[in-house]
Backbone as ProteinMPNN parsed JSONL, in Angstrom:
{"seq_chain_A": "MRFIAATHKDLRLLVEKGEFREDLLYRLNVFTVHIPPLRERPEDLEHLLNQMLSAACDKAKRNQMICTPEAMELFRHYTWPGNLRELRNVMDRIAYLHEQDQLEARHVLEYLDMGTRAPSAWRTGAD", "coords_chain_A": {"N_chain_A": [[106.959, 111.53, 67.59], [106.726, 110.129, 70.781], [108.396, 108.89, 73.645], [107.912, 106.943, 76.484], [109.567, 106.242, 79.314], [110.694, 104.139, 81.963], [112.388, 103.618, 85.034], [114.12, 102.159, 87.783], [116.502, 102.999, 88.513], [119.033, 105.466, 89.278], [119.618, 107.564, 86.903], [121.257, 109.797, 86.492], [123.339, 109.36, 88.296], [124.367, 107.032, 87.166], [125.305, 108.097, 84.763], [127.377, 109.727, 85.741], [129.069, 107.714, 86.645], [129.813, 106.663, 84.286], [128.278, 104.696, 83.138], [125.98, 105.053, 81.731], [124.769, 106.683, 78.864], [125.243, 110.118, 78.497], [124.068, 111.814, 76.57], [121.815, 110.355, 75.867], [120.413, 110.382, 78.262], [119.631, 113.1, 78.347], [117.984, 113.192, 76.135], [115.892, 111.566, 76.924], [115.007, 112.715, 79.293], [112.789, 114.69, 79.429], [110.502, 115.229, 80.892], [110.066, 114.483, 84.206], [108.643, 112.149, 86.353], [108.248, 111.217, 89.57], [107.428, 108.311, 91.115], [106.809, 106.84, 94.051], [107.874, 103.608, 95.329], [105.625, 100.851, 95.953], [105.887, 99.929, 98.593], [106.407, 102.239, 99.981], [104.074, 103.589, 100.017], [101.754, 102.55, 101.526], [99.099, 103.184, 101.934], [97.877, 103.077, 99.492], [97.679, 100.442, 98.848], [95.389, 98.694, 99.392], [93.356, 99.612, 97.641], [94.655, 99.322, 95.102], [95.214, 96.566, 95.158], [92.61, 95.439, 95.279], [91.584, 96.394, 92.853], [93.333, 95.179, 90.987], [92.892, 92.497, 91.591], [90.203, 92.225, 90.908], [90.357, 92.702, 88.13], [91.965, 90.537, 87.429], [90.286, 88.405, 88.09], [88.259, 88.829, 86.225], [89.72, 88.353, 83.876], [90.35, 85.679, 84.265], [87.897, 84.639, 84.03], [86.101, 84.167, 86.185], [84.164, 84.177, 89.281], [84.006, 87.262, 91.129], [86.307, 88.054, 93.773], [86.851, 88.451, 97.306], [88.933, 89.835, 99.863], [89.52, 88.883, 103.172], [89.535, 90.966, 106.117], [91.71, 90.191, 107.711], [93.389, 88.873, 105.882], [93.987, 91.015, 104.202], [95.429, 92.567, 105.967], [97.762, 91.031, 106.278], [98.769, 91.247, 103.646], [99.328, 93.985, 103.718], [101.508, 94.04, 105.405], [103.535, 93.011, 103.957], [106.366, 93.793, 101.974], [106.471, 94.068, 99.211], [108.677, 93.644, 97.213], [108.874, 93.349, 94.465], [107.286, 95.325, 93.571], [104.577, 96.883, 91.778], [104.37, 95.062, 89.676], [104.816, 92.604, 90.891], [102.623, 92.571, 92.643], [100.504, 92.477, 90.775], [101.057, 89.988, 89.554], [100.715, 88.248, 91.733], [97.992, 88.633, 92.261], [96.925, 87.652, 89.865], [97.747, 84.98, 90.113], [96.23, 84.207, 92.349], [93.616, 84.553, 91.328], [93.481, 82.557, 89.382], [94.108, 80.196, 90.756], [92.874, 80.026, 93.291], [90.08, 78.597, 94.768], [87.821, 79.34, 96.241], [85.51, 82.107, 96.833], [86.386, 83.892, 98.611], [89.26, 85.198, 100.098], [91.338, 84.186, 102.585], [93.37, 84.846, 105.527], [94.996, 82.601, 106.002], [95.602, 81.692, 103.495], [97.25, 83.531, 102.303], [100.131, 83.444, 102.576], [100.764, 81.238, 100.992], [100.062, 82.122, 98.408], [101.764, 84.248, 98.107], [104.054, 82.981, 97.58], [106.031, 82.248, 99.464], [108.077, 80.457, 99.883], [110.301, 81.121, 98.415], [110.965, 83.629, 99.198], [112.786, 86.138, 100.879], [113.069, 86.714, 104.412], [113.239, 89.462, 104.805], [111.327, 90.638, 103.275], [109.139, 91.159, 104.749], [107.423, 93.396, 106.83], [108.092, 94.417, 110.121], [106.686, 94.993, 113.304], [104.975, 98.096, 114.119], [104.134, 100.138, 111.41]], "CA_chain_A": [[106.911, 110.332, 68.377], [107.121, 110.294, 72.183], [108.728, 107.673, 74.379], [107.761, 106.971, 77.932], [110.518, 105.273, 79.858], [110.667, 104.03, 83.418], [113.519, 102.905, 85.609], [114.294, 102.29, 89.227], [117.9, 103.413, 88.668], [119.344, 106.888, 89.221], [120.352, 107.695, 85.644], [122.32, 110.807, 86.641], [124.453, 108.68, 88.957], [124.954, 106.13, 86.18], [126.073, 108.932, 83.837], [128.61, 110.091, 86.456], [129.924, 106.525, 86.721], [130.138, 106.241, 82.932], [127.509, 103.49, 82.833], [124.819, 105.429, 80.924], [125.128, 107.769, 77.959], [124.712, 111.414, 78.897], [123.18, 112.332, 75.531], [120.547, 109.624, 75.95], [119.718, 110.914, 79.434], [118.983, 114.362, 78.008], [116.896, 112.926, 75.178], [114.779, 110.953, 77.658], [114.619, 113.475, 80.476], [111.993, 115.865, 79.117], [109.601, 115.434, 82.018], [110.305, 113.409, 85.167], [107.608, 111.904, 87.357], [108.732, 110.261, 90.576], [106.369, 107.549, 91.767], [107.454, 105.997, 95.06], [107.49, 102.2, 95.284], [104.439, 100.49, 96.725], [106.211, 99.793, 100.025], [106.435, 103.575, 100.58], [102.714, 104.162, 99.991], [100.839, 101.468, 101.909], [97.707, 103.639, 101.883], [97.363, 102.75, 98.165], [97.681, 98.998, 98.625], [94.073, 98.058, 99.353], [92.68, 99.985, 96.393], [95.347, 98.682, 93.982], [95.017, 95.125, 95.269], [91.235, 95.122, 94.885], [91.45, 96.668, 91.424], [94.054, 94.148, 90.235], [92.222, 91.22, 91.811], [88.991, 92.249, 90.093], [90.76, 92.53, 86.729], [92.458, 89.159, 87.289], [89.108, 87.531, 88.091], [87.636, 88.992, 84.901], [90.575, 87.676, 82.9], [90.247, 84.237, 84.522], [86.477, 84.297, 83.837], [85.603, 83.572, 87.427], [83.481, 85.108, 90.177], [84.848, 88.213, 91.844], [86.748, 87.582, 95.082], [87.128, 89.455, 98.333], [89.928, 89.48, 100.879], [89.088, 89.168, 104.533], [90.39, 91.994, 106.728], [92.952, 89.559, 108.182], [94.231, 88.644, 104.7], [94.466, 92.329, 103.771], [96.459, 92.988, 106.924], [99.008, 90.35, 105.9], [99.259, 91.89, 102.428], [99.881, 95.288, 104.102], [102.797, 93.857, 106.081], [104.504, 92.537, 102.971], [106.989, 95.001, 101.413], [106.332, 94.069, 97.759], [109.949, 93.972, 96.568], [108.668, 93.412, 93.018], [106.417, 96.467, 93.35], [103.26, 96.624, 91.192], [104.413, 93.847, 88.85], [104.626, 91.476, 91.805], [101.231, 92.603, 93.101], [99.666, 91.995, 89.676], [101.3, 88.551, 89.397], [100.089, 87.548, 92.867], [96.539, 88.667, 92.066], [96.651, 86.687, 88.793], [97.906, 83.635, 90.693], [95.063, 83.969, 93.199], [92.413, 84.421, 90.498], [93.481, 81.283, 88.665], [94.304, 79.016, 91.597], [92.051, 79.98, 94.504], [88.768, 78.07, 94.388], [86.735, 80.023, 96.942], [85.3, 83.509, 96.476], [86.93, 84.693, 99.703], [90.659, 84.903, 100.393], [91.561, 84.321, 104.021], [94.77, 85.03, 105.928], [95.748, 81.346, 105.896], [95.979, 81.467, 102.097], [98.123, 84.595, 101.809], [101.524, 83.007, 102.435], [100.839, 80.334, 99.844], [100.006, 82.875, 97.162], [102.935, 85.11, 98.013], [105.169, 82.114, 97.219], [107.024, 82.573, 100.472], [109.195, 79.522, 99.889], [111.453, 81.728, 97.759], [111.095, 85.021, 99.627], [113.611, 86.397, 102.052], [112.304, 87.303, 105.518], [113.275, 90.932, 104.744], [110.162, 91.124, 102.525], [108.057, 91.379, 105.696], [107.578, 94.489, 107.812], [107.876, 93.975, 111.499], [106.262, 96.088, 114.16], [104.023, 99.066, 113.566], [104.719, 101.012, 110.38]], "C_chain_A": [[107.402, 110.668, 69.783], [107.422, 108.931, 72.781], [108.471, 107.923, 75.846], [108.653, 105.867, 78.461], [110.434, 105.285, 81.375], [111.889, 103.236, 83.878], [113.501, 103.08, 87.116], [115.731, 102.719, 89.55], [118.005, 104.939, 88.639], [120.223, 107.104, 87.989], [121.465, 108.74, 85.727], [123.551, 110.193, 87.309], [125.151, 107.729, 87.984], [125.762, 106.896, 85.136], [127.409, 109.305, 84.474], [129.597, 108.929, 86.519], [130.325, 106.014, 85.332], [129.395, 104.991, 82.485], [126.24, 103.772, 82.028], [125.212, 106.641, 80.097], [124.44, 109.067, 78.356], [123.744, 111.968, 77.851], [121.822, 111.639, 75.555], [119.732, 110.093, 77.157], [118.968, 112.194, 79.066], [117.884, 114.199, 76.963], [115.665, 112.387, 75.911], [114.192, 111.868, 78.728], [113.916, 114.787, 80.132], [111.118, 116.223, 80.314], [109.743, 114.24, 82.952], [109.151, 113.339, 86.16], [108.164, 110.86, 88.314], [107.516, 109.614, 91.24], [107.04, 106.622, 92.769], [107.02, 104.534, 94.919], [106.315, 101.927, 96.22], [104.725, 100.406, 98.22], [106.246, 101.14, 100.741], [105.073, 104.258, 100.556], [101.687, 103.086, 100.312], [99.372, 101.88, 101.882], [97.064, 103.34, 100.526], [97.132, 101.257, 97.96], [96.287, 98.404, 98.481], [93.339, 98.367, 98.045], [93.323, 99.275, 95.197], [95.138, 97.178, 93.98], [93.615, 94.739, 94.8], [91.019, 95.33, 93.388], [92.119, 95.567, 90.594], [93.417, 92.775, 90.407], [90.945, 91.141, 90.977], [89.317, 92.023, 88.622], [91.248, 91.104, 86.477], [91.3, 88.172, 87.265], [88.371, 87.626, 86.764], [88.416, 88.217, 83.849], [90.471, 86.159, 83.029], [88.817, 83.724, 84.337], [85.915, 83.549, 85.047], [84.886, 84.632, 88.24], [84.483, 86.06, 90.818], [85.162, 87.662, 93.235], [86.9, 88.76, 96.034], [88.193, 88.919, 99.27], [89.326, 89.773, 102.245], [89.99, 90.262, 105.097], [91.727, 91.423, 107.215], [93.919, 89.293, 107.024], [94.815, 89.979, 104.222], [95.565, 92.833, 104.689], [97.797, 92.307, 106.627], [99.592, 90.953, 104.634], [99.905, 93.242, 102.75], [101.258, 95.159, 104.743], [103.875, 93.285, 105.168], [105.066, 93.76, 102.247], [106.947, 95.076, 99.89], [107.626, 94.464, 97.055], [109.841, 94.04, 95.042], [107.695, 94.498, 92.6], [105.098, 96.068, 92.671], [103.245, 95.383, 90.31], [104.185, 92.609, 89.715], [103.188, 91.42, 92.293], [100.307, 92.052, 92.022], [99.836, 90.478, 89.495], [100.64, 87.745, 90.51], [98.572, 87.525, 92.694], [96.124, 87.734, 90.923], [96.714, 85.26, 89.327], [96.682, 83.272, 91.53], [93.82, 83.723, 92.341], [92.348, 83.068, 89.796], [93.503, 80.06, 89.587], [93.358, 78.901, 92.785], [90.621, 79.597, 94.134], [87.602, 78.767, 95.07], [86.618, 81.47, 96.46], [85.804, 84.454, 97.562], [88.351, 84.242, 99.969], [90.894, 85.195, 101.866], [93.055, 84.41, 104.318], [95.58, 83.754, 105.74], [96.202, 81.046, 104.476], [97.068, 82.419, 101.614], [99.553, 84.12, 101.591], [101.711, 82.099, 101.236], [100.899, 81.119, 98.535], [101.131, 83.89, 97.008], [104.194, 84.297, 97.708], [106.331, 82.312, 98.177], [108.182, 81.584, 100.551], [110.447, 80.125, 99.284], [111.686, 83.162, 98.206], [111.965, 85.119, 100.878], [112.746, 87.001, 103.155], [112.28, 88.829, 105.472], [112.087, 91.505, 103.964], [108.976, 91.376, 103.45], [108.389, 92.529, 106.614], [107.367, 93.891, 109.189], [107.502, 95.205, 112.321], [105.278, 97.0, 113.475], [104.742, 99.966, 112.574], [103.998, 102.321, 110.336]], "O_chain_A": [[108.376, 111.402, 69.95], [106.77, 107.94, 72.453], [108.779, 108.991, 76.375], [108.506, 104.701, 78.095], [110.139, 106.311, 81.989], [112.351, 102.316, 83.203], [112.933, 104.036, 87.643], [116.12, 102.791, 90.715], [117.165, 105.616, 88.045], [121.428, 106.857, 88.029], [122.509, 108.58, 85.094], [124.68, 110.486, 86.918], [126.378, 107.63, 87.979], [126.792, 106.407, 84.67], [128.454, 109.212, 83.829], [130.809, 109.13, 86.455], [131.084, 105.052, 85.215], [129.829, 104.303, 81.561], [125.506, 102.847, 81.679], [125.913, 107.528, 80.583], [123.222, 109.115, 78.528], [122.709, 112.532, 78.207], [120.797, 112.268, 75.294], [118.507, 110.189, 77.084], [117.804, 112.357, 79.429], [116.949, 114.999, 76.921], [114.532, 112.714, 75.556], [113.0, 111.79, 79.026], [114.387, 115.864, 80.496], [111.015, 117.389, 80.694], [109.558, 113.1, 82.526], [108.742, 114.351, 86.73], [108.507, 109.75, 87.906], [106.687, 110.293, 91.846], [107.767, 105.711, 92.375], [105.919, 104.256, 94.442], [106.055, 102.685, 97.155], [103.876, 100.779, 99.029], [106.131, 101.193, 101.966], [104.937, 105.387, 101.027], [100.85, 102.748, 99.476], [98.491, 101.023, 101.815], [95.839, 103.347, 100.414], [96.465, 100.854, 97.007], [96.034, 97.672, 97.524], [92.767, 97.471, 97.424], [92.621, 98.691, 94.371], [94.91, 96.579, 92.929], [93.459, 93.81, 94.008], [90.348, 94.531, 92.736], [91.544, 95.081, 89.62], [93.404, 91.976, 89.471], [90.645, 90.095, 90.402], [88.641, 91.25, 87.943], [90.972, 90.53, 85.423], [91.326, 87.206, 86.502], [87.909, 86.615, 86.235], [87.832, 87.509, 83.028], [90.5, 85.44, 82.03], [88.556, 82.528, 84.469], [85.342, 82.465, 84.934], [84.973, 85.825, 87.948], [85.647, 85.718, 91.023], [84.38, 86.899, 93.802], [87.056, 89.907, 95.616], [88.337, 87.71, 99.447], [88.691, 90.81, 102.438], [91.099, 90.461, 104.6], [92.755, 92.095, 107.138], [95.128, 89.468, 107.171], [95.995, 90.059, 103.88], [96.524, 93.455, 104.233], [98.848, 92.941, 106.717], [100.804, 91.152, 104.556], [100.907, 93.612, 102.137], [102.082, 96.067, 104.635], [105.015, 93.103, 105.595], [104.311, 94.68, 101.934], [107.366, 96.089, 99.329], [107.679, 95.492, 96.38], [110.64, 94.721, 94.398], [107.318, 94.593, 91.432], [104.559, 95.003, 92.973], [102.216, 94.717, 90.204], [103.463, 91.69, 89.331], [102.595, 90.343, 92.354], [99.423, 91.247, 92.316], [98.85, 89.767, 89.303], [100.072, 86.682, 90.259], [97.936, 86.503, 92.953], [95.077, 87.091, 91.006], [95.848, 84.436, 89.033], [96.161, 82.162, 91.429], [93.061, 82.789, 92.6], [91.267, 82.501, 89.638], [92.973, 79.007, 89.233], [93.07, 77.793, 93.238], [90.022, 80.227, 93.263], [86.497, 78.785, 94.527], [87.501, 81.987, 95.775], [85.665, 85.672, 97.446], [88.622, 83.044, 100.057], [90.675, 86.313, 102.333], [93.892, 84.09, 103.474], [96.746, 83.824, 105.352], [97.099, 80.227, 104.276], [97.736, 82.14, 100.619], [100.13, 84.368, 100.532], [102.722, 82.19, 100.539], [101.703, 80.807, 97.657], [101.415, 84.341, 95.899], [105.281, 84.861, 97.59], [107.471, 82.517, 97.758], [109.174, 81.856, 101.226], [111.553, 79.689, 99.604], [112.536, 83.847, 97.636], [111.882, 84.299, 101.792], [111.791, 87.723, 102.866], [111.379, 89.438, 106.05], [111.86, 92.715, 103.984], [107.909, 91.771, 102.981], [109.507, 92.629, 107.119], [106.563, 92.978, 109.378], [107.959, 96.315, 112.047], [104.803, 96.709, 112.377], [105.819, 100.489, 112.857], [104.343, 103.189, 109.535]]}, "name": "protein", "num_of_chains": 1, "seq": "MRFIAATHKDLRLLVEKGEFREDLLYRLNVFTVHIPPLRERPEDLEHLLNQMLSAACDKAKRNQMICTPEAMELFRHYTWPGNLRELRNVMDRIAYLHEQDQLEARHVLEYLDMGTRAPSAWRTGAD"}
């Protein structure tokens, strides 16, 4: 049996602090793959967003949707603090709630649920 585990925590640091069992670290740490968070690889965003939006539209049994370039630009300036889970949830929300087949910039803030987001979730300036 193999286990695949993922965490955003530094397990070695937690072991040093006595907050994670050292023996468990060595059982889990056979092969480590570091995947940077989405905010550190914005070049992947458009592809991932389109893929997740397409899958969400299929799941919602609705026509496929497209994002305007302006909407995509707003998505690029968002830092995705919830990483891929947040991106998937936003695309699901759009697929179920958005009535048109095109997503425009004016809709982006609504679907990102910005009423509960801190301003730090937005990039400012050129990245």
